[in-house]
C-alpha positions in Angstrom: -21.0 -0.8 31.1 -17.9 -0.2 33.3 -14.9 -2.0 32.0 -12.8 -4.1 34.2 -9.1 -2.9 34.3 -7.9 -6.5 33.8 -9.7 -6.6 30.4 -7.5 -3.9 29.0 -4.9 -4.9 26.4 -1.6 -3.0 25.8 1.2 -5.4 24.5 3.6 -6.1 21.7 3.9 -9.6 20.5 5.6 -11.5 17.8 3.8 -13.6 15.3 5.0 -15.4 12.1 3.8 -14.0 9.0 4.9 -15.2 5.6 7.5 -17.3 7.4 9.1 -14.2 9.1 8.7 -13.4 12.8 7.1 -9.9 13.0 6.1 -7.6 15.8 2.5 -6.3 16.2 1.1 -4.0 18.7 -2.3 -4.6 20.3 -4.0 -1.9 22.3 -7.5 -1.3 23.6 -9.3 -0.3 26.8 -11.3 -3.6 26.6 -10.7 -7.0 25.2 -14.3 -7.3 24.0 -14.1 -4.2 21.7 -14.0 -4.7 17.9 -10.6 -5.4 16.6 -9.2 -2.9 14.0 -6.2 -4.0 11.9 -4.3 -1.0 10.4 -2.6 -1.6 7.0 -0.2 1.4 6.4 0.9 3.0 3.2 4.2 3.4 1.4 5.1 0.8 0.6 7.3 1.0 3.7 5.8 3.9 5.6 4.3 2.7 9.0 3.5 6.2 10.4 1.6 7.2 12.3 -0.1 3.8 13.2 3.1 1.8 14.0 4.3 -0.7 16.5 5.8 2.2 18.5 2.6 4.1 18.8 1.3 2.7 22.1 -0.8 5.2 24.0 -0.8 7.8 21.2 -4.3 7.2 19.8 -6.8 7.0 22.8 -9.6 8.3 20.5 -9.2 4.8 18.6 -8.2 2.6 21.5 -11.3 3.7 23.6 -13.5 2.2 20.9 -11.6 -0.8 19.5 -8.5 -3.1 20.0 -6.1 -1.3 17.8 -3.6 -3.6 16.0 -0.6 -2.0 14.3 1.7 -4.0 12.1 4.9 -2.6 10.6 4.9 -4.5 7.4 7.9 -6.7 6.7 10.9 -4.6 5.7 10.3 -1.5 7.8 9.9 -0.1 11.3 10.2 -2.7 14.0 10.3 -5.4 11.3 13.0 -3.9 9.2 14.8 -6.3 6.9 16.2 -6.5 3.4 13.4 -7.6 1.0 13.6 -10.5 -1.4 14.1 -9.3 -4.9 10.9 -10.8 -6.1 8.6 -10.0 -3.2 5.0 -9.2 -4.4 1.7 -7.6 -3.5 0.3 -11.1 -3.1 3.0 -11.9 -0.5 2.0 -8.9 1.6 -1.8 -9.7 1.2 -1.1 -13.2 2.3 0.7 -11.9 5.4 -2.2 -9.7 6.1 -4.5 -12.7 5.8 -2.5 -14.8 8.1 -2.6 -11.9 10.5 -6.3 -11.8 10.3 -6.6 -15.6 11.0 -4.3 -15.2 14.1 -6.5 -12.2 15.3 -9.7 -14.2 14.7 -8.1 -17.0 16.8 -7.3 -14.7 19.7 -10.5 -12.8 19.5 -13.0 -15.2 18.3 -16.2 -13.4 19.4 -15.1 -9.9 18.4 -16.0 -8.1 15.2 -12.9 -7.4 13.0 -12.3 -4.4 10.7 -9.6 -3.2 8.4 -8.3 0.3 7.7 -5.8 0.7 4.7 -4.1 3.8 3.7 -2.9 4.2 0.1 -0.6 1.3 -0.6 -2.3 -0.4 2.4 -5.7 0.1 0.6 -4.5 -2.7 -1.8 -3.9 -5.0 1.1 -7.2 -4.1 2.9 -9.1 -4.7 -0.3 -7.5 -8.2 -1.2 -7.5 -9.2 2.4 -11.2 -8.4 2.9 -12.1 -10.2 -0.3 -9.9 -13.2 0.6 -11.2 -13.4 4.2 -14.8 -12.3 3.7 -16.1 -14.6 6.4 -13.7 -13.2 9.0 -13.8 -9.5 8.1 -16.8 -7.3 9.0 -15.9 -4.3 7.1 -13.2 -1.9 6.0 -12.3 1.8 5.5 -9.6 3.0 3.2 -8.0 6.3 2.5 -6.5 7.1 -0.8 -7.8 3.9 -2.4 -5.7 2.3 -5.2 -8.0 1.2 -8.1 -5.8 1.3 -11.3 -3.1 3.3 -13.1 -1.4 4.9 -10.0 0.0 8.3 -10.9 -1.0 7.6 -14.5 -4.5 8.9 -14.8 -5.6 11.7 -17.2 -6.1 13.8 -14.1 -2.4 13.4 -13.1 -1.2 14.2 -16.6 -3.6 17.3 -16.9 -2.6 18.6 -13.5 1.1 18.4 -14.4 0.8 20.0 -17.7 -1.1 22.9 -16.3 1.2 23.4 -13.3 4.1 25.7 -12.9 6.5 23.0 -13.9 9.3 24.1 -16.2 8.8 23.4 -20.0 11.6 20.9 -19.9 10.0 18.9 -17.2 6.6 19.0 -18.9 8.4 17.6 -22.1 9.6 14.7 -20.1 6.2 14.2 -18.5 4.7 14.0 -22.1 7.2 11.4 -23.1 6.6 9.2 -20.1 2.8 9.4 -20.4 2.6 9.0 -24.2 5.7 7.0 -25.2 7.5 5.9 -22.1 7.3 2.7 -20.0 6.0 3.5 -16.5 9.2 2.0 -14.9 9.9 2.4 -11.2 12.3 5.1 -12.0 9.7 7.0 -14.2 7.2 6.4 -11.4 9.5 8.1 -8.9 10.0 11.0 -11.2 6.2 11.5 -11.7 5.6 11.1 -7.9 8.2 13.7 -7.2 6.8 16.3 -9.8 3.2 15.6 -8.4 4.4 16.4 -5.0 6.3 19.5 -6.0 4.0 21.1 -8.6 0.5 20.0 -7.8 -1.8 19.5 -4.8 -2.2 15.8 -5.7 -0.3 14.8 -2.5 -0.8 17.7 -0.2 -3.6 20.3 -0.5 -2.5 23.8 0.6 -5.6 24.3 2.5 -5.1 21.2 4.6 -2.1 21.8 6.8 0.0 18.6 7.4 0.5 17.8 11.1 4.1 18.3 12.4 6.0 14.9 12.5 8.2 16.1 15.3 5.9 15.3 18.3 5.3 11.9 16.8 9.0 11.3 16.4 9.6 12.5 20.0 7.0 10.0 21.2 8.5 7.2 19.2 12.0 7.9 20.6 10.4 7.5 24.2 8.3 4.4 23.2 9.1 1.3 25.1 8.5 -0.7 21.9 10.8 1.2 19.5 14.5 1.4 19.4 16.4 4.2 17.8 17.1 2.1 14.7 13.3 1.3 14.5 12.5 4.9 14.4 15.0 5.5 11.6 13.5 2.5 9.8 10.2 4.2 9.5 11.8 6.3 6.6 15.0 4.5 5.6 14.4 0.7 5.4 14.4 -2.5 3.3 12.1 -1.0 0.7 14.8 1.5 -0.5 16.4 -1.0 -2.9 13.3 -2.9 -3.9 12.0 -2.6 -7.4 9.4 -5.4 -7.6 6.7 -3.7 -5.5 6.9 -0.4 -7.3 6.8 -2.2 -10.8 3.7 -4.3 -9.7 2.1 -1.2 -8.1 2.4 0.7 -11.4 0.5 -2.0 -13.2 -1.9 -2.9 -10.5 -5.6 -3.0 -11.6 -8.1 -3.6 -8.7 -11.2 -2.5 -10.5 -12.9 -6.0 -10.4 -11.8 -6.5 -6.8 -13.6 -3.2 -5.9 -16.6 -3.7 -8.0 -17.2 -7.1 -6.3 -16.1 -6.4 -2.7 -17.6 -8.8 -0.5 -17.8 -6.9 2.8 -19.0 -3.3 3.7 -16.1 -1.1 2.2 -16.0 2.6 2.6 -13.4 4.7 0.7 -12.1 8.2 1.9 -10.7 10.2 -0.9 -8.9 13.6 -0.8 -10.7 16.1 -3.2 -7.4 16.9 -5.1 -5.7 13.4 -5.0 -4.4 12.5 -8.4 -2.1 9.8 -7.0 -5.0 7.5 -6.7 -7.2 9.7 -8.8 -10.4 10.7 -6.9 -12.5 11.2 -10.0 -11.4 7.7 -11.2 -12.4 6.1 -7.8 -15.7 8.0 -7.6 -16.7 6.9 -11.2 -15.8 3.3 -10.3 -17.9 3.3 -7.1 -20.9 4.9 -8.9 -20.7 2.4 -11.8 -20.3 -0.7 -9.5 -23.8 -0.7 -8.2 -22.5 -2.6 -5.2 -24.3 -1.4 -2.1 -21.2 -2.5 0.0 -18.9 -0.1 -1.8 -19.3 3.5 -0.8 -17.1 6.7 -1.1 -16.8 10.0 0.5 -14.7 12.8 -0.9 -12.9 15.0 1.7 -13.0 18.7 0.5 -9.7 20.5 0.4 -7.6 17.3 1.1 -5.1 15.4 -1.1 -3.6 12.0 -1.1 -1.7 12.5 2.1 -4.1 13.4 4.8 -3.7 16.7 6.6 -5.7 17.9 9.5 -8.9 17.6 7.5 -8.0 14.2 6.1 -7.1 12.9 9.6 -10.2 14.3 11.2 -12.2 12.3 8.5 -10.1 9.2 9.2 -10.8 9.4 13.0 -14.4 10.0 12.4 -14.7 7.0 10.0 -12.9 4.7 12.5 -14.9 5.9 15.3 -18.2 5.2 13.4 -16.8 1.9 12.2 -15.8 0.5 15.6 -18.2 2.5 17.8 -21.2 1.4 15.7 -20.6 -2.3 16.4 -19.1 -2.5 19.9 -19.3 -5.9 21.5 -20.0 -4.7 25.0 
């Protein structure tokens, strides 16, 4: 069916989420397409699907109404975070946004896409709003023990890290408390000495074209571009502390909507082996998983191709036109 130009959507608007006015981007070639809400990673890393990305992802906006939300504290919604802000606060904001979108698009199917930290929000929001959400895709799904699995420990001890660092690693895993400070150390070592974050066979796309586009965006100021990296999350400890203890195994086993997980083969941040085992043992037909060969926790070219394929299938398979 030929789409009428006046049904196209391309706008940024402000909505109240959690009591804070926040900007969201809505973009799609037709208002009747399924709605796709992106819940980005980090916490506090809105790239590449951010409020300033209007016009950058036609392969998605041809098939759905893309909704990008810079989560409170970063990007276009940068702010100092309350010291006690929690995962539940962000899941509640996501739920408010879902209700807003269902009110704006009452006849459309609504899907979620979560990346890494955002997979926590996509899972909780899907379960909390099962009657409103038609399905979800997640990349780098958090299940439990982020950066603390046996796979992470083994990979670090078998890596080229110096012996003095391996001694610290053993102390943290065996005797130490997984504090935000220790979590940052382990994260840094996983990034430097293993393929847990980035697989060497999966080139990372250059960020410079994206930053050039954001600097030209009518929806982003220079300070918004800078706040995609340096923002209100920098001084926050509550989210990292809660993330290190998060256990979503029960939420995953009993997920109430079709929920498909994409995992990089060498991901030990959100351990792929751990996620695969959980999906296999859950015996929940709504919960499925695909492992992306030669990809890590941060999607490179292979990972992004898998994401675009998954999102095209998700939205293209249920078009409202």
